[in-house]
C-alpha angles and dihedrals in degrees: 000000000000123000095261090054091049090051093049091050090052091050089052092049095248124144114262102177097240144036118270115238124211121160119187103247123190119125089020090056092048091054095047091082097029096261124142120245089245091058092047093051097044105041120054091200090062092043094051095042092050094046090051091050092048090049090053094049098046100024095233117184097224140029127216146200097216113132114136139339099252106081095099092034089060091048089054088056108268118137115239129200127204114217112195099243105016136075111275113272132229107229098204147350118259098189116063103143141025087258089058090049091051092048095048111116122213107240130231101247089207093062104051120084096225097049091043089051091060092044089053088049090058091051092049093049090054092047090052099039100036093213095301097113125046113250118211116207121194140225135171117250116240096257094045092050093046088054089051091054101042105019128268098257093045093049093050089049092049090054087062102040110022119041093172094056091045096048095046094050094041092051091054092048090049093052092052091046089055092047092049093046093051092049092052091047091052087050091056111275115149095191131029116211115208116201115202101150095156089070089078087066097057128076123251096256091054091048091050094045100048112012116027099073092043087053089050093051092051092046092049091051092050091050091047089055091052104257136113125241130233112192116204119194105155119199128045109334099161090117090055099046095094091053094044092052096082100041094096090234111165099209126022119191112226116202123213092259090067122078111238095213092050090049090052093050092051101038098040133218100300101066115080107228115209120199157338124175117117108253090219089056090052089050100044106036129078120264088251093054092047093050093048093051093047093047089054091055094044091053093050090049096047112134093017131100101266142144120200115233143127113273091250141356117337107248116252095240096051111131108246088227089066091057088048087054089055089052091049089052091054096055 
């Protein structure tokens, strides 16, 4: 049984004989072949090759196109720089007023270099893997993208003082998220990851007022196009779990701040929870300590829909043997 078949059985609630393992790999994957992070984030051929090599070395059950939050931001018109060993940087904000938000044009994701690069990455993954390993595409959630366009502090302020500004900008971000998700599904992605980490920093009422139904609309579009959804909101989302429970998300990332048992009790048996080891623990501890901790989680999650992972991105300096220990624990 190949890895795509194993994942489909997990989605359907069928026994698969082991726990799936999917660490979030970005800078770690760039380093695995000696590439810089700038090369990894700007060239889909490097990103795909390095993810395939990482999959081979740690026997991960999925591959992904995640690299940085500025694909859609570049398509909207922001200039992006690529430092060698840092996450790409946004070189300016293009939305500073409600007039800017109204004038903002939704881009054609097939005409911007950065969005096309990710689309080509999906195509190359499918060419190399021939449908035997799930491919995870990636989009920014509407609040995350709005923060990229207008600044994090400003967007959080606008949520409190200017609903018109907030709704205009969030709607435009949602539309581009849907366009980008559909393009990646057409290119071959089986799952679309949606990163909206800033949501962990807002209260439940604000999430329900501004974000929840936009998340639902994106999730429904992804399902309509035939793919699954992996929602990533790193940080403490315990306060959001009751609202996330009815979004029909297929996979929900659970960071180490959130209790796995509590998340199961609130989310129910149908949502695949993915997590929740602290990435710093994975980096700093011995392989034996990592394996022991992961085995404890795997045992507690036995019989439930669960994927073993760190709660967020694997740190760049993590010893590869520690990820191999996680894989051993999942078998």
